[in-house]
VOKE-835230 format. One record per atom (N, C-alpha, C, O): residue number from 1; residue in one letter; atom name; x, y, z. Coordinates in steps of 0.001 Angstrom, whole numbers, padded with zeros to 6 digits, m for minus. Layout:
<recs>
<rec NUM 'a' 'CA' <X Y Z>>;
...
</recs>
This chain:
<recs>
<rec 1 'm' 'N' <077948 143578 018995>>;
<rec 1 'm' 'CA' <076926 142731 018423>>;
<rec 1 'm' 'C' <075590 143296 018604>>;
<rec 1 'm' 'O' <075216 143721 019698>>;
<rec 2 'n' 'N' <074817 143311 017486>>;
<rec 2 'n' 'CA' <073367 143824 017560>>;
<rec 2 'n' 'C' <072401 142771 017785>>;
<rec 2 'n' 'O' <072794 141610 017676>>;
<rec 3 'd' 'N' <071186 143006 018083>>;
<rec 3 'd' 'CA' <070101 142035 018074>>;
<rec 3 'd' 'C' <069946 141439 016724>>;
<rec 3 'd' 'O' <070033 142214 015772>>;
<rec 4 'a' 'N' <069732 140194 016497>>;
<rec 4 'a' 'CA' <069718 139545 015223>>;
<rec 4 'a' 'C' <068746 138382 015171>>;
<rec 4 'a' 'O' <068587 137633 016134>>;
<rec 5 'l' 'N' <068092 138250 014005>>;
<rec 5 'l' 'CA' <067222 137135 013733>>;
<rec 5 'l' 'C' <067960 135948 013370>>;
<rec 5 'l' 'O' <068784 136024 012459>>;
<rec 6 't' 'N' <067756 134846 013987>>;
<rec 6 't' 'CA' <068436 133611 013546>>;
<rec 6 't' 'C' <067426 132450 013697>>;
<rec 6 't' 'O' <066363 132599 014301>>;
<rec 7 'd' 'N' <067798 131301 013129>>;
<rec 7 'd' 'CA' <066965 130101 013247>>;
<rec 7 'd' 'C' <067613 129182 014284>>;
<rec 7 'd' 'O' <068788 128835 014162>>;
<rec 8 'l' 'N' <066850 128791 015298>>;
<rec 8 'l' 'CA' <067313 127844 016291>>;
<rec 8 'l' 'C' <066353 126753 016433>>;
<rec 8 'l' 'O' <065215 126996 016835>>;
<rec 9 'g' 'N' <066735 125539 016126>>;
<rec 9 'g' 'CA' <065805 124374 016252>>;
<rec 9 'g' 'C' <064683 124499 015339>>;
<rec 9 'g' 'O' <063626 123961 015670>>;
<rec 10 'g' 'N' <064758 125178 014153>>;
<rec 10 'g' 'CA' <063619 125338 013250>>;
<rec 10 'g' 'C' <062659 126428 013593>>;
<rec 10 'g' 'O' <061588 126539 012996>>;
<rec 11 't' 'N' <063027 127223 014536>>;
<rec 11 't' 'CA' <062163 128342 014978>>;
<rec 11 't' 'C' <062986 129676 014826>>;
<rec 11 't' 'O' <064160 129748 015191>>;
<rec 12 's' 'N' <062310 130711 014273>>;
<rec 12 's' 'CA' <062931 132030 014126>>;
<rec 12 's' 'C' <063005 132699 015450>>;
<rec 12 's' 'O' <061989 132833 016131>>;
<rec 13 'v' 'N' <064251 133153 015868>>;
<rec 13 'v' 'CA' <064478 133635 017253>>;
<rec 13 'v' 'C' <065165 135002 017053>>;
<rec 13 'v' 'O' <066119 135109 016282>>;
<rec 14 'l' 'N' <064658 136081 017773>>;
<rec 14 'l' 'CA' <065323 137287 017867>>;
<rec 14 'l' 'C' <066392 137164 019048>>;
<rec 14 'l' 'O' <066033 137191 020225>>;
<rec 15 'v' 'N' <067663 137033 018681>>;
<rec 15 'v' 'CA' <068682 136922 019691>>;
<rec 15 'v' 'C' <069146 138283 020113>>;
<rec 15 'v' 'O' <069720 138999 019292>>;
<rec 16 'c' 'N' <068941 138673 021305>>;
<rec 16 'c' 'CA' <069315 140017 021745>>;
<rec 16 'c' 'C' <070734 140078 022216>>;
<rec 16 'c' 'O' <071189 139151 022886>>;
<rec 17 'a' 'N' <071475 141147 021892>>;
<rec 17 'a' 'CA' <072799 141325 022287>>;
<rec 17 'a' 'C' <072854 141680 023829>>;
<rec 17 'a' 'O' <071986 142392 024334>>;
<rec 18 'p' 'N' <073814 141201 024493>>;
<rec 18 'p' 'CA' <073943 141438 025938>>;
<rec 18 'p' 'C' <074089 142943 026225>>;
<rec 18 'p' 'O' <073627 143421 027261>>;
<rec 19 'g' 'N' <074699 143653 025355>>;
<rec 19 'g' 'CA' <074885 145120 025675>>;
<rec 19 'g' 'C' <073823 146013 025322>>;
<rec 19 'g' 'O' <073995 147228 025420>>;
<rec 20 'g' 'N' <072683 145500 024898>>;
<rec 20 'g' 'CA' <071552 146353 024474>>;
<rec 20 'g' 'C' <070811 146999 025606>>;
<rec 20 'g' 'O' <071217 146790 026749>>;
<rec 21 'p' 'N' <069783 147751 025407>>;
<rec 21 'p' 'CA' <069016 148351 026386>>;
<rec 21 'p' 'C' <068388 147398 027383>>;
<rec 21 'p' 'O' <067885 146340 027007>>;
<rec 22 'a' 'N' <068418 147782 028690>>;
<rec 22 'a' 'CA' <067862 146991 029740>>;
<rec 22 'a' 'C' <066308 146968 029673>>;
<rec 22 'a' 'O' <065684 147934 029234>>;
<rec 23 'v' 'N' <065712 145856 030112>>;
<rec 23 'v' 'CA' <064294 145718 030286>>;
<rec 23 'v' 'C' <063968 146147 031645>>;
<rec 23 'v' 'O' <064197 145440 032626>>;
<rec 24 'r' 'N' <063421 147334 031704>>;
<rec 24 'r' 'CA' <063056 147965 033061>>;
<rec 24 'r' 'C' <061618 147993 033359>>;
<rec 24 'r' 'O' <061234 148258 034497>>;
<rec 25 'g' 'N' <060801 147735 032402>>;
<rec 25 'g' 'CA' <059365 147684 032617>>;
<rec 25 'g' 'C' <058650 147128 031513>>;
<rec 25 'g' 'O' <059256 146639 030559>>;
<rec 26 'e' 'N' <057284 147173 031581>>;
<rec 26 'e' 'CA' <056400 146594 030622>>;
<rec 26 'e' 'C' <056522 147141 029248>>;
<rec 26 'e' 'O' <056372 146398 028279>>;
<rec 27 'q' 'N' <056801 148475 029107>>;
<rec 27 'q' 'CA' <056916 149021 027875>>;
<rec 27 'q' 'C' <058247 148485 027066>>;
<rec 27 'q' 'O' <058256 148322 025846>>;
<rec 28 'd' 'N' <059254 148263 027842>>;
<rec 28 'd' 'CA' <060478 147645 027246>>;
<rec 28 'd' 'C' <060133 146261 026681>>;
<rec 28 'd' 'O' <060627 145878 025621>>;
<rec 29 'a' 'N' <059286 145520 027394>>;
<rec 29 'a' 'CA' <058846 144224 026915>>;
<rec 29 'a' 'C' <058040 144300 025593>>;
<rec 29 'a' 'O' <058217 143529 024650>>;
<rec 30 'v' 'N' <057135 145312 025621>>;
<rec 30 'v' 'CA' <056334 145546 024372>>;
<rec 30 'v' 'C' <057201 145909 023272>>;
<rec 30 'v' 'O' <056966 145453 022153>>;
<rec 31 'd' 'N' <058231 146724 023486>>;
<rec 31 'd' 'CA' <059223 147080 022431>>;
<rec 31 'd' 'C' <059844 145809 021864>>;
<rec 31 'd' 'O' <059930 145632 020649>>;
<rec 32 'l' 'N' <060271 144936 022754>>;
<rec 32 'l' 'CA' <060908 143649 022244>>;
<rec 32 'l' 'C' <059969 142830 021500>>;
<rec 32 'l' 'O' <060330 142256 020473>>;
<rec 33 'v' 'N' <058816 142742 021942>>;
<rec 33 'v' 'CA' <057685 141998 021174>>;
<rec 33 'v' 'C' <057547 142652 019811>>;
<rec 33 'v' 'O' <057562 141964 018790>>;
<rec 34 'g' 'N' <057412 143984 019782>>;
<rec 34 'g' 'CA' <057248 144696 018490>>;
<rec 34 'g' 'C' <058402 144322 017616>>;
<rec 34 'g' 'O' <058143 143965 016466>>;
<rec 35 'n' 'N' <059648 144361 018022>>;
<rec 35 'n' 'CA' <060827 144076 017223>>;
<rec 35 'n' 'C' <060760 142568 016658>>;
<rec 35 'n' 'O' <061115 142241 015526>>;
<rec 36 'a' 'N' <060253 141722 017627>>;
<rec 36 'a' 'CA' <060214 140318 017172>>;
<rec 36 'a' 'C' <059127 140207 016013>>;
<rec 36 'a' 'O' <059361 139572 014985>>;
<rec 37 'f' 'N' <057973 140839 016234>>;
<rec 37 'f' 'CA' <056952 140867 015125>>;
<rec 37 'f' 'C' <057446 141374 013856>>;
<rec 37 'f' 'O' <057214 140784 012801>>;
<rec 38 'y' 'N' <058166 142524 013928>>;
<rec 38 'y' 'CA' <058648 143135 012743>>;
<rec 38 'y' 'C' <059603 142280 011993>>;
<rec 38 'y' 'O' <059670 142329 010765>>;
<rec 39 'l' 'N' <060354 141485 012729>>;
<rec 39 'l' 'CA' <061468 140617 012096>>;
<rec 39 'l' 'C' <060925 139261 011779>>;
<rec 39 'l' 'O' <061586 138466 011111>>;
<rec 40 'g' 'N' <059644 138956 012280>>;
<rec 40 'g' 'CA' <059166 137609 012038>>;
<rec 40 'g' 'C' <059585 136592 013031>>;
<rec 40 'g' 'O' <059512 135399 012737>>;
<rec 41 'a' 'N' <060011 136974 014163>>;
<rec 41 'a' 'CA' <060489 135981 015156>>;
<rec 41 'a' 'C' <059399 135490 016000>>;
<rec 41 'a' 'O' <058479 136227 016354>>;
<rec 42 'h' 'N' <059491 134193 016344>>;
<rec 42 'h' 'CA' <058484 133556 017237>>;
<rec 42 'h' 'C' <059022 133457 018673>>;
<rec 42 'h' 'O' <058251 133123 019572>>;
<rec 43 'w' 'N' <060246 133718 018916>>;
<rec 43 'w' 'CA' <060877 133724 020138>>;
<rec 43 'w' 'C' <061774 134834 020344>>;
<rec 43 'w' 'O' <062271 135359 019347>>;
<rec 44 'v' 'N' <062066 135286 021551>>;
<rec 44 'v' 'CA' <063135 136243 021882>>;
<rec 44 'v' 'C' <064105 135632 022798>>;
<rec 44 'v' 'O' <063663 135082 023807>>;
<rec 45 'a' 'N' <065315 135655 022590>>;
<rec 45 'a' 'CA' <066391 135200 023463>>;
<rec 45 'a' 'C' <067044 136355 024083>>;
<rec 45 'a' 'O' <067797 137074 023426>>;
<rec 46 'l' 'N' <066771 136574 025398>>;
<rec 46 'l' 'CA' <067200 137799 026047>>;
<rec 46 'l' 'C' <068165 137442 027103>>;
<rec 46 'l' 'O' <067803 136715 028028>>;
<rec 47 'p' 'N' <069430 137924 027031>>;
<rec 47 'p' 'CA' <070447 137695 028000>>;
<rec 47 'p' 'C' <070121 138256 029332>>;
<rec 47 'p' 'O' <069549 139343 029402>>;
<rec 48 'v' 'N' <070453 137577 030415>>;
<rec 48 'v' 'CA' <070213 138050 031752>>;
<rec 48 'v' 'C' <070789 139340 031982>>;
<rec 48 'v' 'O' <070321 140052 032870>>;
<rec 49 'e' 'N' <071838 139753 031219>>;
<rec 49 'e' 'CA' <072385 141035 031397>>;
<rec 49 'e' 'C' <071476 142193 031092>>;
<rec 49 'e' 'O' <071667 143299 031598>>;
<rec 50 'r' 'N' <070505 141947 030280>>;
<rec 50 'r' 'CA' <069531 142963 029903>>;
<rec 50 'r' 'C' <068377 143095 030825>>;
<rec 50 'r' 'O' <067472 143886 030557>>;
<rec 51 'l' 'N' <068356 142334 031940>>;
<rec 51 'l' 'CA' <067309 142387 032967>>;
<rec 51 'l' 'C' <067832 143033 034120>>;
<rec 51 'l' 'O' <068971 142765 034502>>;
<rec 52 't' 'N' <067043 143942 034773>>;
<rec 52 't' 'CA' <067382 144625 035886>>;
<rec 52 't' 'C' <067190 143711 037130>>;
<rec 52 't' 'O' <066583 142646 037019>>;
<rec 53 'g' 'N' <067689 144115 038269>>;
<rec 53 'g' 'CA' <067563 143248 039428>>;
<rec 53 'g' 'C' <066141 143117 039852>>;
<rec 53 'g' 'O' <065779 142127 040489>>;
<rec 54 'd' 'N' <065271 144133 039506>>;
<rec 54 'd' 'CA' <063861 144013 039806>>;
<rec 54 'd' 'C' <063157 142891 039205>>;
<rec 54 'd' 'O' <062163 142386 039727>>;
<rec 55 'f' 'N' <063680 142493 038085>>;
<rec 55 'f' 'CA' <063071 141304 037398>>;
<rec 55 'f' 'C' <063155 140022 038245>>;
<rec 55 'f' 'O' <062228 139213 038288>>;
<rec 56 'f' 'N' <064281 139879 038899>>;
<rec 56 'f' 'CA' <064521 138696 039693>>;
<rec 56 'f' 'C' <064139 138800 041112>>;
<rec 56 'f' 'O' <064328 137858 041881>>;
<rec 57 'r' 'N' <063548 140042 041530>>;
<rec 57 'r' 'CA' <062980 140094 042799>>;
<rec 57 'r' 'C' <061400 140077 042595>>;
<rec 57 'r' 'O' <060724 141049 042258>>;
<rec 58 'l' 'N' <060960 138854 042848>>;
<rec 58 'l' 'CA' <059552 138576 042433>>;
<rec 58 'l' 'C' <058522 139460 043099>>;
<rec 58 'l' 'O' <057419 139597 042569>>;
<rec 59 'r' 'N' <058815 140046 044194>>;
<rec 59 'r' 'CA' <057943 140934 044895>>;
<rec 59 'r' 'C' <057563 142132 044083>>;
<rec 59 'r' 'O' <056500 142721 044282>>;
<rec 60 't' 'N' <058449 142506 043142>>;
<rec 60 't' 'CA' <058223 143711 042340>>;
<rec 60 't' 'C' <057216 143367 041220>>;
<rec 60 't' 'O' <056649 144281 040620>>;
<rec 61 'r' 'N' <056998 142169 040946>>;
<rec 61 'r' 'CA' <055991 141650 039930>>;
<rec 61 'r' 'C' <056487 142009 038461>>;
<rec 61 'r' 'O' <055724 141859 037507>>;
<rec 62 'l' 'N' <057693 142455 038311>>;
<rec 62 'l' 'CA' <058171 142772 036997>>;
<rec 62 'l' 'C' <058258 141562 036098>>;
<rec 62 'l' 'O' <057831 141602 034944>>;
<rec 63 'a' 'N' <058804 140499 036618>>;
<rec 63 'a' 'CA' <058963 139295 035924>>;
<rec 63 'a' 'C' <057541 138807 035301>>;
<rec 63 'a' 'O' <057410 138484 034120>>;
<rec 64 'g' 'N' <056572 138800 036192>>;
<rec 64 'g' 'CA' <055290 138415 035737>>;
<rec 64 'g' 'C' <054670 139383 034695>>;
<rec 64 'g' 'O' <054032 138933 033743>>;
<rec 65 'a' 'N' <054847 140637 034867>>;
<rec 65 'a' 'CA' <054392 141708 033917>>;
<rec 65 'a' 'C' <055053 141470 032535>>;
<rec 65 'a' 'O' <054380 141485 031504>>;
<rec 66 'v' 'N' <056373 141253 032543>>;
<rec 66 'v' 'CA' <057122 141146 031335>>;
<rec 66 'v' 'C' <056666 139777 030578>>;
<rec 66 'v' 'O' <056443 139733 029369>>;
<rec 67 'a' 'N' <056571 138763 031386>>;
<rec 67 'a' 'CA' <056171 137435 030827>>;
<rec 67 'a' 'C' <054782 137582 030265>>;
<rec 67 'a' 'O' <054532 137065 029176>>;
<rec 68 'q' 'N' <053907 138213 030892>>;
<rec 68 'q' 'CA' <052503 138330 030427>>;
<rec 68 'q' 'C' <052433 139092 029138>>;
<rec 68 'q' 'O' <051533 138820 028344>>;
<rec 69 'k' 'N' <053308 140021 028870>>;
<rec 69 'k' 'CA' <053358 140682 027624>>;
<rec 69 'k' 'C' <053599 139751 026477>>;
<rec 69 'k' 'O' <052946 139778 025434>>;
<rec 70 'f' 'N' <054715 138812 026775>>;
<rec 70 'f' 'CA' <055015 137920 025733>>;
<rec 70 'f' 'C' <053898 136895 025483>>;
<rec 70 'f' 'O' <053597 136541 024343>>;
<rec 71 'v' 'N' <053302 136437 026579>>;
<rec 71 'v' 'CA' <052223 135524 026430>>;
<rec 71 'v' 'C' <050991 136074 025651>>;
<rec 71 'v' 'O' <050397 135397 024812>>;
<rec 72 'n' 'N' <050657 137316 025975>>;
<rec 72 'n' 'CA' <049508 138010 025321>>;
<rec 72 'n' 'C' <049747 138116 023780>>;
<rec 72 'n' 'O' <048781 138040 023020>>;
<rec 73 'y' 'N' <051005 138288 023310>>;
<rec 73 'y' 'CA' <051300 138515 021959>>;
<rec 73 'y' 'C' <051809 137234 021300>>;
<rec 73 'y' 'O' <052238 137257 020146>>;
<rec 74 'r' 'N' <051761 136095 022042>>;
<rec 74 'r' 'CA' <052081 134834 021559>>;
<rec 74 'r' 'C' <053523 134698 021047>>;
<rec 74 'r' 'O' <053768 134057 020025>>;
<rec 75 'v' 'N' <054491 135320 021786>>;
<rec 75 'v' 'CA' <055924 135343 021440>>;
<rec 75 'v' 'C' <056609 134714 022697>>;
<rec 75 'v' 'O' <056428 135148 023835>>;
<rec 76 'g' 'N' <057380 133695 022404>>;
<rec 76 'g' 'CA' <058151 133050 023504>>;
<rec 76 'g' 'C' <059268 133953 023975>>;
<rec 76 'g' 'O' <059799 134760 023212>>;
<rec 77 'l' 'N' <059620 133807 025247>>;
<rec 77 'l' 'CA' <060641 134503 025855>>;
<rec 77 'l' 'C' <061682 133500 026532>>;
<rec 77 'l' 'O' <061283 132704 027382>>;
<rec 78 'a' 'N' <062922 133545 026173>>;
<rec 78 'a' 'CA' <063901 132735 026751>>;
<rec 78 'a' 'C' <064909 133590 027377>>;
<rec 78 'a' 'O' <065591 134353 026693>>;
<rec 79 'v' 'N' <065037 133498 028669>>;
<rec 79 'v' 'CA' <066092 134268 029408>>;
<rec 79 'v' 'C' <067342 133405 029423>>;
<rec 79 'v' 'O' <067325 132269 029898>>;
<rec 80 'v' 'N' <068449 133972 028887>>;
<rec 80 'v' 'CA' <069660 133250 028559>>;
<rec 80 'v' 'C' <070831 133596 029532>>;
<rec 80 'v' 'O' <071285 134740 029571>>;
<rec 81 'g' 'N' <071281 132649 030271>>;
<rec 81 'g' 'CA' <072392 132882 031086>>;
<rec 81 'g' 'C' <072093 132477 032508>>;
<rec 81 'g' 'O' <071033 131915 032782>>;
<rec 82 'd' 'N' <073051 132766 033463>>;
<rec 82 'd' 'CA' <072911 132303 034853>>;
<rec 82 'd' 'C' <071947 133320 035555>>;
<rec 82 'd' 'O' <072117 134539 035533>>;
<rec 83 'v' 'N' <070930 132684 036172>>;
<rec 83 'v' 'CA' <070009 133479 036930>>;
<rec 83 'v' 'C' <070636 133737 038319>>;
<rec 83 'v' 'O' <071125 132812 038968>>;
<rec 84 'p' 'N' <070614 134991 038754>>;
<rec 84 'p' 'CA' <071257 135293 040060>>;
<rec 84 'p' 'C' <070418 134579 041182>>;
<rec 84 'p' 'O' <069234 134272 041044>>;
<rec 85 'e' 'N' <071162 134353 042299>>;
<rec 85 'e' 'CA' <070577 133773 043471>>;
<rec 85 'e' 'C' <069370 134624 043907>>;
<rec 85 'e' 'O' <069489 135844 044018>>;
<rec 86 'g' 'N' <068233 134005 044150>>;
<rec 86 'g' 'CA' <067054 134833 044578>>;
<rec 86 'g' 'C' <066190 134076 045594>>;
<rec 86 'g' 'O' <065065 134506 045848>>;
<rec 87 'g' 'N' <066652 132994 046175>>;
<rec 87 'g' 'CA' <065840 132276 047120>>;
<rec 87 'g' 'C' <064912 131280 046513>>;
<rec 87 'g' 'O' <064887 131083 045298>>;
<rec 88 'd' 'N' <064148 130650 047365>>;
<rec 88 'd' 'CA' <063254 129577 047030>>;
<rec 88 'd' 'C' <062137 130004 046043>>;
<rec 88 'd' 'O' <061774 129245 045144>>;
<rec 89 'a' 'N' <061607 131218 046226>>;
<rec 89 'a' 'CA' <060591 131670 045396>>;
<rec 89 'a' 'C' <061062 131811 043912>>;
<rec 89 'a' 'O' <060354 131392 042997>>;
<rec 90 'l' 'N' <062238 132394 043697>>;
<rec 90 'l' 'CA' <062749 132598 042411>>;
<rec 90 'l' 'C' <063052 131212 041743>>;
<rec 90 'l' 'O' <062779 130990 040564>>;
<rec 91 'e' 'N' <063605 130344 042535>>;
<rec 91 'e' 'CA' <063887 128919 042057>>;
<rec 91 'e' 'C' <062612 128324 041540>>;
<rec 91 'e' 'O' <062561 127792 040431>>;
<rec 92 'a' 'N' <061548 128417 042375>>;
<rec 92 'a' 'CA' <060264 127842 042016>>;
<rec 92 'a' 'C' <059661 128474 040808>>;
<rec 92 'a' 'O' <058966 127797 040051>>;
<rec 93 'f' 'N' <059894 129758 040585>>;
<rec 93 'f' 'CA' <059365 130475 039441>>;
<rec 93 'f' 'C' <060094 129958 038105>>;
<rec 93 'f' 'O' <059485 129716 037064>>;
<rec 94 'v' 'N' <061376 129833 038264>>;
<rec 94 'v' 'CA' <062205 129343 037092>>;
<rec 94 'v' 'C' <061827 127903 036812>>;
<rec 94 'v' 'O' <061675 127535 035647>>;
<rec 95 'r' 'N' <061672 127095 037802>>;
<rec 95 'r' 'CA' <061318 125683 037578>>;
<rec 95 'r' 'C' <059915 125549 036866>>;
<rec 95 'r' 'O' <059737 124820 035891>>;
<rec 96 'e' 'N' <058946 126319 037449>>;
<rec 96 'e' 'CA' <057600 126238 036809>>;
<rec 96 'e' 'C' <057596 126852 035422>>;
<rec 96 'e' 'O' <056910 126368 034521>>;
<rec 97 's' 'N' <058388 127957 035247>>;
<rec 97 's' 'CA' <058378 128577 033866>>;
<rec 97 's' 'C' <058969 127549 032856>>;
<rec 97 's' 'O' <058463 127408 031742>>;
<rec 98 'n' 'N' <059952 126900 033231>>;
<rec 98 'n' 'CA' <060595 125881 032415>>;
<rec 98 'n' 'C' <059773 124747 031976>>;
<rec 98 'n' 'O' <060058 124123 030953>>;
<rec 99 'r' 'N' <058684 124437 032771>>;
<rec 99 'r' 'CA' <057677 123452 032487>>;
<rec 99 'r' 'C' <056689 123881 031397>>;
<rec 99 'r' 'O' <056059 123091 030694>>;
<rec 100 'g' 'N' <056621 125244 031330>>;
<rec 100 'g' 'CA' <055599 125736 030398>>;
<rec 100 'g' 'C' <056101 125841 028947>>;
<rec 100 'g' 'O' <057109 125250 028561>>;
<rec 101 'r' 'N' <055337 126629 028163>>;
<rec 101 'r' 'CA' <055667 126777 026720>>;
<rec 101 'r' 'C' <055930 128240 026327>>;
<rec 101 'r' 'O' <056137 128482 025138>>;
<rec 102 'h' 'N' <055939 129164 027163>>;
<rec 102 'h' 'CA' <056112 130566 026840>>;
<rec 102 'h' 'C' <057259 131332 027448>>;
<rec 102 'h' 'O' <057694 132333 026878>>;
<rec 103 'l' 'N' <057757 130906 028564>>;
<rec 103 'l' 'CA' <058862 131474 029309>>;
<rec 103 'l' 'C' <059831 130416 029766>>;
<rec 103 'l' 'O' <059469 129542 030554>>;
<rec 104 'w' 'N' <061113 130479 029265>>;
<rec 104 'w' 'CA' <062062 129429 029660>>;
<rec 104 'w' 'C' <063337 130188 030124>>;
<rec 104 'w' 'O' <063665 131262 029619>>;
<rec 105 'f' 'N' <063965 129639 031010>>;
<rec 105 'f' 'CA' <065279 130064 031574>>;
<rec 105 'f' 'C' <066340 128973 031134>>;
<rec 105 'f' 'O' <066323 127823 031575>>;
<rec 106 'v' 'N' <067271 129450 030214>>;
<rec 106 'v' 'CA' <068215 128453 029710>>;
<rec 106 'v' 'C' <069622 128932 029912>>;
<rec 106 'v' 'O' <069848 130139 030006>>;
<rec 107 'a' 'N' <070572 128040 029981>>;
<rec 107 'a' 'CA' <071948 128412 030186>>;
<rec 107 'a' 'C' <072565 129144 029071>>;
<rec 107 'a' 'O' <073301 130115 029250>>;
<rec 108 'd' 'N' <072239 128642 027848>>;
<rec 108 'd' 'CA' <072855 129274 026588>>;
<rec 108 'd' 'C' <072043 128988 025343>>;
<rec 108 'd' 'O' <071040 128277 025414>>;
<rec 109 'l' 'N' <072423 129489 024279>>;
<rec 109 'l' 'CA' <071626 129364 023052>>;
<rec 109 'l' 'C' <071583 127906 022579>>;
<rec 109 'l' 'O' <070598 127507 021959>>;
<rec 110 'e' 'N' <072540 127156 022830>>;
<rec 110 'e' 'CA' <072510 125713 022499>>;
<rec 110 'e' 'C' <071456 124956 023259>>;
<rec 110 'e' 'O' <070818 124064 022700>>;
<rec 111 'e' 'N' <071249 125289 024542>>;
<rec 111 'e' 'CA' <070140 124682 025233>>;
<rec 111 'e' 'C' <068786 125157 024663>>;
<rec 111 'e' 'O' <067869 124352 024497>>;
<rec 112 'l' 'N' <068664 126487 024359>>;
<rec 112 'l' 'CA' <067425 126890 023768>>;
<rec 112 'l' 'C' <067135 126247 022397>>;
<rec 112 'l' 'O' <065990 125931 022071>>;
<rec 113 'e' 'N' <068179 126070 021629>>;
<rec 113 'e' 'CA' <067948 125378 020313>>;
<rec 113 'e' 'C' <067518 123921 020520>>;
<rec 113 'e' 'O' <066658 123423 019794>>;
<rec 114 'a' 'N' <068089 123262 021470>>;
<rec 114 'a' 'CA' <067665 121884 021739>>;
<rec 114 'a' 'C' <066209 121875 022192>>;
<rec 114 'a' 'O' <065439 121037 021723>>;
<rec 115 'r' 'N' <065820 122737 023049>>;
<rec 115 'r' 'CA' <064434 122812 023460>>;
<rec 115 'r' 'C' <063403 123100 022379>>;
<rec 115 'r' 'O' <062329 122501 022312>>;
<rec 116 'l' 'N' <063803 124080 021512>>;
<rec 116 'l' 'CA' <062950 124420 020458>>;
<rec 116 'l' 'C' <062831 123298 019478>>;
<rec 116 'l' 'O' <061744 123090 018939>>;
<rec 117 'g' 'N' <063869 122568 019215>>;
<rec 117 'g' 'CA' <063897 121390 018302>>;
<rec 117 'g' 'C' <063005 120248 018750>>;
<rec 117 'g' 'O' <062576 119407 017961>>;
<rec 118 'r' 'N' <062741 120253 020053>>;
<rec 118 'r' 'CA' <061771 119226 020599>>;
<rec 118 'r' 'C' <060312 119605 020584>>;
<rec 118 'r' 'O' <059428 118793 020859>>;
<rec 119 'q' 'N' <060079 120878 020252>>;
<rec 119 'q' 'CA' <058643 121297 020248>>;
<rec 119 'q' 'C' <057920 120765 019143>>;
<rec 119 'q' 'O' <056724 121024 019006>>;
</recs>
């Protein structure tokens, strides 16, 4: 399966394939944002499989840097799948992100579609 543009909850979403290239740094995030712009997507649904362990180790600051790229370009980012165990700090980050409007952690595309439909 390749990355594909789809409509979820009335919003155009670039749904990334689990087997695609990993997001290892800010440039990878910029590349995803560029693909979203090119295809006309307002959100990117990124499977957890595409994120390296550094993303979930908050001390590396990779999660914040990636999220900031999406915020700067006004493209939403949904991390799709089970977030690995990462302690209280990661749980708090996920909880706070899910209260916002730019970065969400969702179990699956159905949850993302439901959230987008409520916007």
